[in-house]
C-alpha positions in Angstrom: -1.7 -41.1 10.9 -0.5 -39.9 14.0 2.8 -41.8 13.7 3.6 -40.6 10.1 6.6 -38.9 10.0 5.7 -36.6 7.4 2.5 -35.7 9.6 4.7 -34.8 12.6 6.8 -32.8 10.2 3.7 -30.9 8.9 1.9 -30.3 11.8 5.3 -28.6 13.3 4.9 -26.1 10.4 1.1 -25.4 11.0 2.1 -25.1 14.7 4.9 -22.3 13.4 2.7 -20.7 11.7 0.0 -20.0 14.6 2.8 -19.3 17.0 4.1 -16.5 14.1 -0.1 -15.3 13.7 -0.3 -15.3 17.7 2.4 -13.2 18.2 1.8 -10.9 15.6 -1.7 -10.3 16.3 -2.1 -10.6 20.0 0.4 -7.7 20.9 -1.4 -5.4 18.4 -4.7 -5.8 19.3 -4.1 -5.6 22.7 -2.4 -2.5 22.4 -5.3 -1.1 20.2 -7.4 -2.2 23.1 -5.9 -0.2 25.6 -5.7 3.1 23.2 -9.2 3.2 23.3 -9.4 2.7 26.6 -7.3 5.1 27.9 -7.4 7.1 24.9 -3.5 7.0 24.3 -4.2 6.5 20.7 -1.4 5.9 18.4 1.2 4.9 20.9 0.3 2.2 22.2 -0.8 0.6 19.3 3.1 1.6 17.8 4.0 -0.4 21.3 2.0 -3.1 20.6 3.2 -3.3 16.8 7.2 -2.9 18.2 6.5 -5.7 20.5 5.2 -8.0 17.9 7.9 -7.0 15.3 10.4 -7.8 18.2 8.7 -11.1 19.1 8.6 -12.5 15.2 12.7 -11.7 15.3 13.3 -13.7 18.5 10.7 -16.7 16.8 12.6 -16.4 13.6 15.9 -16.4 15.6 15.1 -20.0 17.5 14.0 -21.2 14.2 17.1 -20.5 12.5 19.1 -22.1 15.2 17.5 -25.3 15.2 17.8 -25.8 11.4 21.3 -24.8 11.8 21.7 -27.7 14.4 19.7 -30.1 11.9 22.3 -29.2 9.5 25.2 -29.9 11.4 23.8 -33.3 12.7 23.7 -34.2 9.0 
């Protein structure tokens, strides 16, 4: 099962989905928690949202670059 090429492809996509979810959620929740702790609402939450979006753009750029490299090899 682990040697199956289709399994590796699905595992890669599952890992990408988890990476996207964590990259967006962690900065948002951290900003929310810091806002509650330091009473700076909503500024740190907004900073967390912007940071999460920036990380997502970086992830998407990496994925597009990898797909582009795969297409060039064929």
